[in-house]
N, C-alpha and C positions, 0 to 999 in steps of 0.2 A: 789658647790651646797650649798645653805644657809640652816640653821637649820630649817627655816619655811617649806621649801619644803620637807625636810627629815621627818618632823612630819606629813605633809599632805600625803605623800606617804605611810608612815606607817599606818596611819588611813584608807586610802583607801584599803590597802592590808588586814587589819583586817576585814573591811566590806565585801570585796570579799570572804574572807575565811569563814565568817559566813553566807554569802548569795550566795550559789551555784546557785541559780535561776538566778542571774544577771551575773554570770561569763561567759565570752565568751570562755573560754578554754574548757568548758564541755557543749556542746550544747545538749546532749541527757539526761544525768542524772540530774534531778532537774530542767529541763528547763520548764518554764511556757509557755504553748501554748496559753493561754488566758490572755489578759491584766488584766482582773479582778482578776485572781489568783495571778499574780505578785503583783498587788496593795495590795491585802489582805496580802500576805507574808511580803511585805515591811512595811505595817502598823503594823502588829504584832511585827515585829522586833523593830521598833522605839518606840512602846508602852512599850515593855519590857525594852529597853535600857534606856528610860527616866523616867519610873515610877517604874519598878520592879527590876532594877539592881543597886546595891550599888556600887558607884565609890569611890575608896580609895583616889583619888586626891581631892575629895570634902569634905572629913572629914569622921568621923566614922558614919556608917549607914546613908549615905546621897545619895539621887538620884539627877539627874539633875533637875527633877520637884520640888523636895523639896528645892533645892538651889535657884530656880527661884521663889519660893513662890506659886507655882501652887498646890502642894500637901503637906499634913502634915505627911504622912507616906509612907512606902514602900508598894507598891501594891502587892497583891498575884495574882496567876493565876486565882483564882476564881473571884476576883474583876474585873479583866480584861475581863474575859469571860462573866460576868454579863452585860457588856456594849452591848453585841451582842443581848440580848433579847429586 
């Protein structure tokens, strides 16, 4: 198995661990019965992952959105929630 596939498999495992809604091993706990609820949960996860979570591999206090030049700061939960209004 190449190093690439090991990294991909690790990434998918981490995503599944954080996202029990998508996990096929637990169909009753955390299972979204409505597609809209699943879409909302996935959107919140990716919003936090890209804008609110600091990644050590990108440097000190840097999010993927900051590295891509989309944002200039780490977003707080309040800033993310303000987008809902």
